[in-house]
C-alpha positions in Angstrom: -14.3 10.2 12.4 -10.9 11.6 11.4 -10.1 12.7 8.6 -6.7 12.0 6.4 -4.9 12.8 3.7 -3.1 10.1 1.7 -0.7 10.0 -1.0 -0.1 7.6 -3.3 3.2 7.7 -4.6 4.5 6.1 -7.7 7.6 4.4 -4.9 6.1 5.1 -1.9 2.7 5.8 0.0 1.7 7.7 3.2 -1.4 8.7 5.3 -1.6 11.2 7.6 -3.8 13.5 10.2 -4.0 16.5 11.8 -3.1 15.9 15.2 -5.0 16.7 18.7 -2.3 20.0 19.0 -3.0 21.0 15.1 0.1 19.5 13.4 0.3 16.8 10.9 1.1 13.9 11.6 2.0 10.9 9.6 0.6 7.1 10.3 3.0 4.9 10.9 2.9 1.2 8.9 0.4 -1.7 11.5 3.0 -4.3 11.1 6.6 -1.7 11.8 5.6 1.4 13.8 8.7 2.6 13.8 8.4 3.1 9.8 6.2 5.8 8.3 5.9 5.2 4.7 4.7 2.0 2.8 6.5 1.2 -0.1 3.7 1.0 -3.7 4.5 -2.6 -4.2 1.8 -5.4 -4.1 2.0 -9.3 -4.7 -1.7 -11.2 -4.9 -0.7 -15.0 -4.7 -1.3 -18.4 -3.0 -1.1 -17.3 0.4 -2.8 -13.7 -0.3 -2.2 -10.4 -1.1 0.7 -8.6 0.1 1.5 -4.5 0.3 4.5 -2.9 1.3 7.5 -3.6 3.5 6.1 -7.2 4.2 6.4 -7.9 0.8 9.9 -6.3 0.5 10.9 -8.3 3.3 9.4 -11.5 1.4 11.5 -10.8 -1.9 14.6 -10.9 0.2 14.0 -14.5 0.8 12.3 -14.7 -2.6 13.4 -12.5 -5.1 11.7 -14.1 -7.8 8.2 -13.5 -6.7 5.8 -12.1 -8.9 5.2 -8.6 -7.9 3.9 -5.2 -9.8 5.5 -1.5 -8.8 4.7 1.6 -10.2 1.3 1.1 -10.7 0.5 5.4 -10.4 2.7 5.3 -13.9 -0.2 3.8 -16.1 -2.7 4.8 -14.5 -6.0 5.3 -16.7 -4.6 2.8 -19.0 -6.7 -0.1 -19.9 -3.3 -2.3 -20.1 -2.9 -4.9 -17.7 -0.2 -3.8 -15.6 -0.5 -7.5 -13.2 -1.3 -11.0 -13.6 -2.0 -13.4 -10.6 -1.4 -16.3 -9.7 -5.1 -17.6 -10.8 -4.3 -15.5 -14.4 -6.2 -12.8 -13.3 -5.0 -9.4 -15.3 -5.4 -6.3 -12.8 -5.2 -3.0 -13.7 -3.4 -0.2 -12.2 -6.9 1.3 -10.8 -7.1 -2.5 -8.7 -3.7 -2.6 -7.8 -3.6 1.1 -6.4 -7.1 0.1 -4.5 -5.2 -2.6 -2.7 -2.4 -0.1 -1.8 -5.1 2.4 -0.2 -6.8 -0.5 1.6 -3.5 -1.2 3.3 -3.0 2.2 4.0 -6.7 2.7 6.1 -5.2 -0.9 7.6 -2.5 1.7 8.9 -5.4 4.2 9.7 -7.5 2.0 12.1 -4.2 0.6 14.1 -2.9 4.1 15.0 -6.3 6.4 15.2 -6.7 8.3 17.5 -10.4 8.3 17.2 -12.1 5.1 18.6 
């Protein structure tokens, strides 16, 4: 079992662990092993849910894509922070859970444990 620390950030999120040398180490993004932070941005659409860098790249081609950012600022609020393509309302905690799930995919992809 690996123990991780997650910084669910307003703009970027990171996940880390203590490596075999006893030093803190960041997990890279499973889409780009050279990137160690995930933009805290989300989109849920017809083609599924996108989080982080993959979504940022898509926004270069489709800047009008509905997204949500800065959900951490709305934590604890009962307000809807995002409405998806099916009209479903998402709260800040639900969007944060999507970001956390993506961060755990990074851990699974690069975990030193089997």
